[in-house]
C-alpha positions as CSV (number, residue, x, y, z in Angstrom):
1,M,-6.3,-21.9,-8.3
2,S,-5.0,-18.3,-8.6
3,Q,-7.4,-15.5,-7.6
4,V,-7.3,-12.1,-9.2
5,R,-8.0,-9.7,-6.4
6,L,-7.1,-6.3,-8.0
7,E,-7.6,-5.4,-11.7
8,L,-7.2,-2.2,-13.6
9,R,-9.0,-2.1,-17.0
10,G,-8.0,0.7,-19.4
11,V,-7.5,3.2,-16.5
12,S,-6.8,6.8,-17.3
13,K,-6.6,9.8,-14.9
14,T,-6.8,13.4,-15.9
15,Y,-6.4,16.5,-13.6
16,A,-7.2,20.1,-14.4
17,N,-4.1,22.3,-14.1
18,G,-4.8,26.0,-14.5
19,G,-7.8,25.1,-16.5
20,Q,-5.9,22.8,-18.8
21,P,-6.4,19.0,-18.7
22,V,-3.2,17.0,-17.7
23,E,-3.4,13.3,-18.3
24,V,-1.4,11.6,-15.5
25,L,-2.2,8.0,-16.4
26,H,-3.2,6.7,-19.8
27,D,-4.9,3.3,-20.5
28,I,-3.4,1.3,-17.7
29,S,-4.3,-2.4,-17.5
30,L,-2.9,-4.8,-15.0
31,A,-4.0,-7.5,-12.6
32,A,-2.7,-8.8,-9.3
33,E,-3.5,-12.0,-7.5
34,A,-3.8,-12.7,-3.7
35,G,-0.4,-13.3,-2.0
36,T,1.7,-11.5,-4.6
37,V,3.9,-8.4,-4.8
38,T,3.8,-6.1,-7.8
39,A,6.4,-3.3,-8.1
40,L,5.7,-0.1,-10.0
41,V,8.9,1.4,-11.2
42,G,9.8,4.6,-13.1
43,R,10.9,8.1,-12.7
44,S,9.3,10.6,-10.4
45,G,6.2,12.0,-12.0
46,C,5.5,8.9,-14.1
47,G,2.2,8.3,-12.2
48,K,3.1,5.6,-9.6
49,T,1.5,7.4,-6.6
50,T,-1.6,8.2,-8.6
51,L,-1.9,4.6,-9.6
52,L,-1.6,3.5,-6.0
53,N,-4.4,5.9,-4.9
54,L,-6.7,4.6,-7.7
55,A,-5.9,1.0,-6.8
56,G,-6.6,1.7,-3.1
57,A,-9.9,3.5,-3.8
58,M,-8.5,6.8,-2.4
59,D,-9.2,8.3,-5.9
60,F,-11.1,7.3,-9.0
61,P,-10.2,7.0,-12.6
62,T,-11.4,9.5,-15.2
63,S,-12.0,6.6,-17.5
64,G,-11.6,2.8,-17.2
65,E,-12.3,0.7,-14.2
66,V,-10.6,-0.4,-11.0
67,L,-12.0,-3.7,-9.7
68,I,-11.4,-5.2,-6.3
69,E,-12.5,-8.8,-6.4
70,G,-14.7,-8.0,-9.4
71,R,-16.4,-4.9,-8.0
72,S,-15.7,-1.5,-9.6
73,T,-14.7,1.1,-7.0
74,T,-16.8,3.7,-8.8
75,S,-19.9,1.5,-8.1
76,L,-19.5,1.5,-4.3
77,S,-21.6,3.7,-2.0
78,E,-19.9,6.0,0.5
79,P,-20.5,3.6,3.4
80,E,-19.1,0.8,1.3
81,L,-16.0,2.9,0.3
82,T,-15.4,3.8,4.0
83,A,-15.6,0.1,5.0
84,L,-13.3,-0.9,2.1
85,R,-10.7,1.7,3.1
86,R,-10.8,0.9,6.8
87,Q,-11.0,-2.9,6.6
88,R,-9.6,-4.1,3.3
89,V,-6.9,-1.7,2.2
90,G,-3.6,-0.8,4.1
91,F,-1.3,2.0,3.1
92,V,2.4,2.4,3.9
93,F,4.0,5.8,3.0
94,Q,7.6,7.0,2.5
95,F,7.2,9.5,5.5
96,F,5.5,7.0,7.8
97,Q,2.6,9.3,8.8
98,L,2.4,8.1,12.4
99,L,0.3,10.3,14.6
100,P,2.9,12.1,16.9
101,T,0.6,12.4,19.9
102,L,-0.2,8.7,20.1
103,T,2.1,6.0,21.4
104,V,3.3,3.2,19.1
105,L,0.7,0.8,20.3
106,E,-2.1,3.4,20.0
107,N,-1.0,4.2,16.4
108,V,-1.2,0.5,15.5
109,E,-4.6,0.1,17.3
110,L,-6.2,3.1,15.8
111,P,-7.5,1.4,12.5
112,L,-9.2,-1.3,14.7
113,L,-10.9,1.3,16.9
114,L,-12.2,3.2,13.8
115,A,-13.5,-0.1,12.4
116,G,-15.2,-1.0,15.7
117,A,-13.2,-4.3,16.0
118,R,-13.1,-6.4,19.1
119,N,-9.9,-7.3,21.0
120,S,-8.2,-4.4,19.4
121,L,-5.5,-4.0,22.0
122,E,-4.3,-7.6,21.8
123,T,-4.5,-7.6,18.0
124,A,-2.3,-4.5,17.9
125,R,0.2,-6.0,20.3
126,D,0.3,-9.1,18.1
127,R,1.1,-7.0,15.0
128,L,3.8,-5.1,16.9
129,R,5.3,-8.5,18.0
130,W,5.4,-9.6,14.4
131,V,7.4,-6.5,13.3
132,G,9.7,-7.0,16.4
133,L,8.7,-3.9,18.2
134,E,6.5,-5.1,21.1
135,D,9.1,-3.5,23.5
136,K,8.4,-0.1,22.0
137,A,4.6,-0.2,22.6
138,V,4.6,2.8,25.0
139,S,7.2,4.8,23.1
140,M,6.3,7.9,21.1
141,P,7.1,8.0,17.4
142,Y,9.8,10.7,17.9
143,Q,11.7,8.2,20.1
144,L,12.1,5.7,17.2
145,S,14.5,5.5,14.3
146,G,13.2,5.8,10.8
147,G,13.4,2.0,10.3
148,Q,11.4,1.4,13.5
149,M,8.8,4.0,12.5
150,Q,8.3,2.3,9.1
151,R,7.9,-1.1,10.8
152,V,5.3,0.4,13.1
153,A,3.6,1.8,9.9
154,I,3.6,-1.7,8.4
155,A,2.1,-3.1,11.6
156,R,-0.6,-0.4,11.5
157,A,-1.3,-1.1,7.8
158,L,-1.7,-4.8,8.4
159,V,-3.5,-4.7,11.7
160,N,-6.9,-5.3,10.0
161,G,-5.6,-8.1,7.9
162,P,-6.3,-6.2,4.7
163,D,-6.6,-7.8,1.3
164,L,-4.6,-5.0,-0.3
165,L,-1.4,-3.3,0.8
166,M,-0.3,-0.2,-1.0
167,A,3.3,0.8,-0.3
168,D,4.6,4.2,-1.7
169,E,8.4,4.3,-1.6
170,P,8.5,2.4,1.7
171,T,12.3,2.3,1.8
172,G,12.9,5.8,0.4
173,N,14.0,7.3,3.7
174,L,15.8,4.3,5.2
175,D,19.4,3.1,5.3
176,T,20.2,-0.2,3.7
177,A,19.8,-2.4,6.8
178,S,16.5,-0.8,7.8
179,G,15.3,-1.0,4.2
180,D,16.0,-4.7,4.1
181,Q,14.0,-5.3,7.3
182,V,11.1,-3.4,5.8
183,L,11.2,-5.3,2.5
184,A,11.3,-8.6,4.3
185,L,8.1,-7.6,6.2
186,I,6.4,-6.4,3.0
187,H,7.3,-9.7,1.3
188,E,6.0,-11.7,4.3
189,S,2.7,-9.7,4.3
190,A,2.0,-11.3,0.9
191,S,3.5,-14.8,1.6
192,R,2.2,-15.2,5.2
193,F,-0.9,-13.0,5.4
194,G,-2.0,-13.4,1.7
195,A,-2.1,-9.6,1.0
196,T,-2.0,-8.4,-2.5
197,V,0.9,-5.9,-2.4
198,L,1.3,-3.0,-4.9
199,M,4.5,-1.1,-4.3
200,A,5.8,2.1,-5.9
201,T,9.6,2.3,-5.8
202,H,12.7,3.8,-7.2
203,S,14.8,1.1,-5.5
204,A,16.2,-1.9,-7.5
205,E,16.5,-3.7,-4.2
206,A,12.8,-3.1,-3.4
207,A,11.7,-4.1,-6.9
208,A,13.6,-7.3,-6.6
209,I,11.2,-8.8,-4.0
210,A,8.3,-8.5,-6.5
211,G,7.1,-11.3,-8.7
212,T,5.8,-8.7,-11.2
213,R,7.4,-5.4,-12.2
214,V,5.5,-2.8,-14.1
215,S,7.6,-0.1,-15.7
216,L,5.8,3.3,-16.1
217,R,6.9,6.2,-18.2
218,D,4.9,9.4,-18.6
219,G,1.8,7.7,-17.3
220,R,1.9,4.7,-19.6
221,V,3.0,1.1,-19.2
222,Q,6.2,0.5,-20.9
223,S,6.6,-3.2,-19.9
224,I,5.3,-5.8,-17.5
225,E,7.8,-8.4,-16.4
226,R,6.9,-11.5,-14.5
227,F,9.6,-13.4,-12.6
228,R,7.7,-16.2,-10.8
């Protein structure tokens, strides 16, 4: 039986810009199940990144609700939000955001250390093995290619076995071959690890791995297409 893990109900987001309200998202409703990939597509400025931040509980809607397994993010206490962000949500960014002073292995292990997890070193090594970079464990980020850095970022995002994976333009800075590797890992994070993946992308190749594609324009949903 399918399980809705993430749901947005009538979500809008307004920011103040020079004292004037600017509505970035308007009345967004969508749902995503465990083990699925949903692509958010649309021009820059259409609200994709804002939607990811709301879905990952990094920000909160001005109106409407974001529910993770039935619980509204606005109802959570600060300790609950901290635990949610550390243990149940992973983020992958266009510019990798690896810590430059830590080795590859230390970057992957860091979320486990922050969460107080046991066997953190072995778990981090296992995730590096999964992305094919165990041999780079003691390398520094600057010694890696862009594709390798993004694979490390995916290993870090999934090291806690999160329920939700938010990917913001994950192939935006990569060549085609590296991008294909990253997309295969993102797809596998859903199919193998059961993550609910929400991915913002300009790339038709990236959107093609998604079972659901949500087209946004000026902060509104234009269409929702389901392919499988």
